[in-house]
C-alpha positions in Angstrom: -72.8 302.5 -53.0 -72.2 303.9 -56.5 -74.9 306.1 -58.1 -75.5 303.6 -60.9 -76.2 300.8 -58.3 -78.6 303.1 -56.4 -80.4 304.0 -59.6 -80.7 300.4 -60.5 -82.1 299.6 -57.1 -84.6 302.4 -57.3 -85.7 301.2 -60.8 -86.2 297.6 -59.4 -88.1 298.9 -56.4 -90.3 301.1 -58.6 -91.0 298.0 -60.9 -91.8 295.8 -57.9 -94.1 298.5 -56.5 -96.0 298.8 -59.8 -96.3 295.0 -60.1 -97.8 294.7 -56.5 -100.2 297.5 -57.3 -101.5 295.7 -60.4 -98.7 296.9 -62.6 -99.0 298.6 -65.9 -101.6 297.5 -68.5 -100.5 294.5 -70.6 -98.1 295.4 -73.3 -96.9 298.5 -71.5 -93.4 298.6 -69.9 -93.1 300.3 -66.5 -91.6 303.7 -66.8 -88.2 304.2 -65.1 -88.0 307.0 -62.5 -87.0 310.4 -63.8 -83.3 311.2 -63.7 -83.9 314.2 -61.5 -85.7 312.0 -59.0 -82.8 309.5 -59.0 -80.2 312.1 -58.5 -82.1 313.6 -55.6 -82.4 310.2 -53.9 -78.7 309.6 -54.5 -77.9 313.0 -53.0 -80.0 312.3 -49.9 -78.5 308.8 -49.4 -75.0 310.2 -49.6 -75.7 313.0 -47.1 -75.2 310.8 -44.1 -78.3 312.3 -42.4 -82.0 312.3 -42.9 -82.2 315.2 -45.4 -85.9 314.8 -46.1 -86.9 314.3 -42.4 -84.9 317.4 -41.4 -86.5 319.4 -44.1 -90.0 318.3 -42.8 -89.1 319.2 -39.2 -87.8 322.6 -40.3 -90.9 323.4 -42.4 -93.1 326.3 -41.2 -95.8 324.7 -39.1 -93.7 321.5 -38.6 -94.1 318.2 -40.4 -97.5 317.6 -42.0 -99.1 314.9 -44.1 -99.1 317.2 -47.1 -95.4 317.8 -46.7 -94.6 314.1 -46.5 -96.8 313.3 -49.5 -94.8 315.6 -51.7 
């Protein structure tokens, strides 16, 4: 998948999530995800392994809710 396609998919998912959570106030457009977030997601998707899961497992003290929440 090309990075632009992934970014568009993330934008659509973010909009759908906001809409299901009540969405933004009337007259306010949903904010697109930050470019840094999009590039990090693209990097993780292209890695071919569970980058975030591996990082959680390798964290001192193991995986925690606080680590997942970040």
